[in-house]
N, C-alpha and C positions, 0 to 999 in steps of 0.2 A: 525446434530449440534446442541449442548446445547445448551448454558448459562446462566451465573448469574453473578447477580448486581457485583461490585465492587464500597469503596469508595477511588475516585483520589484526595484528598483533596481538595477540594469542587467542584472537577472536573466531571460533570458522566462521570460512562464511565460501561463498561458489558463485562465482559470478556465468552468466546466463548470456545465450543471442537469442533475440525473444525478432522473430521478424517481420508477424501478420497482429494487427491486431487481437484475431483470434488467439492466437498462442499468449497474449498481452491476457487476453481474457481467461485461459485453458491454464496458468500460472496463479492467476488469483481462484481456479474450482480447487486446482491441486493445497494450494497456502489451506483454503478452507476447508480441507479434508483434516488438515491438523491444529484443527484450534477449536477452543470452547471458553466454555468463560470466565473470567481474567484474564483473556489472554490483550495485547497491546500490538498491535501491525502501524512503523511508520515508514509514508511511500514517500518519498525525497524527489522529486526532480526538477526540473525548468520547467515551467507553463506546455502544457500540448506531447508529456513525457508519457503519456499513459498512464496515470494514476488511476482516473478516475476508470478504466476503460478493465484496470485490471480490480478495482474497486467491484464497477460490474460483476467481474467472472465471480468475484470472491461471494456478492450476491445472492448473485445467482443458482450460485451451489450449496449456500446453507437455504436456500428456499424464502430468501427474505418476501415479507406483504411488497409490492409497488417497487416502484420504478427505483433503481440506485441511481442520483444524480449527484450533480457537486455540490454539496454545500456550501459554497463562498460567502454567500449571502445571508446562509444563517445559520453560519460555526459548525452547525451540528446539527445532524439525520438523526434522529432513530424508526431504522427496520427491524419491526418485529415479527417473529416469524411462530410458525404452527406448535413447532416442538423445538425446544432450545433456548441459548443467549440469545437477546437483540443483537441486533448488528448495529455497532453507533458508527454515524461517515461525520471526523469531523478535517473540518477544510481548515488551517491556522496560520496561513498566511497572511493574516493579518494580527495573528495573536506576537507577543514578544517574548514571554517569557513561562515558565513554567505556573507560576501562578496563576497565568492568567486561564491558560488550561486550564487547571484546578476551581479555578474560579464561574469554566463553566458546568459541573455538578456532574461534572457523568459517575452513574458509577460503572466506577472500573471493572469489580471483582463480578458483579452481575452481568459482563454486557462482551461481546468480542468489540475489539475499539480499533480502526481503523482512524489512523491521523496522518493526514497530509499535508505536509512543509513540517514534519513533525522535527527534524532535526534539531538538537541541542532544548527542548522544548519539556523532557521528562524526569530532570532534578526533581528528586523528592516523588515524583509521582512512582514510581516501578523502578528497581535494576535487571525486573526480566521483560525483554521484549524481541520480539523481529523486525528488521529491518530490511528495506528494498530502497539500492541507490536505482536509480531510472534514468539513461543518458544516450541522449538524442542525440545523433550523427549533426559536429558541426559543420556548421551553412549548408546541408540539406534541410533544404522546403526552409529557408531562419525565414521569409519573409511570409511566409504563412503564419507564425507564429502571434497572435494574439498579446495586444497587450490586456489586451481586461480579461481579469479569469478568468471571467464565466464563458466566454467565448474559447478556454480553452476545453469544451467538449467536442469541439470541429475538428480538431488538433490532430484528440489522440487520434484518432482515425486512418491518419496520415498512414501510406505504407511501406514505412521504414524502418532498417533492424534498428531495436534498441538493445545500450549493455546492461544486463539489471545483475549487482552483485545482493545478496542474499550473506544478512548479517545477524547470530543468534547473537543475543545478550541474554546472559547469565544460564543454570543450569538449564530451565526448561526449553533452551534452542543450543545445548551444546550438539546434538546429531543434525545433520542440516542434508544427510544422507538420499534421503528421500526431497528433495530439492534437487539435486541435476538426476534423478532417474529419471530411464529410459520407459513412456505412458505406452507406447503405440505393444 
């Protein structure tokens, strides 16, 4: 994993190159070490970008019960933990507004919430969150990209580098120095 700092209009941002699915899961584990009840994470990127792979790594590091899978058809899946706030994994692909996200009746204050496809859906929900924008190479394995959102789990594991930009929003996420830290 390599990193460079970027400017995101007064919001700190760090851009990483993630080379393998294992590195994407490791990024999720790194993120998990900094999350607590009340934290909100948005994951943005096309189908197969690695959003669910990252969330699996996050869930494994948090010690959630059960497998983390894409919540495409249920919209939100709660993963309880023995000790600590549950992980709520949301797939907002079919949602069109913050009101619809709020209608899911998620206890944001008592949970760690990860929202796939969450860009633009946080108006009125919170003013503090961390977003990860994941980009796959254009044209690389494009023929393998599914049109069915539920099949995206299969292409998450294609070994292609991804570019991930991590951006903090609000005081809680002012310091993102840990994102690019060498963990070796």
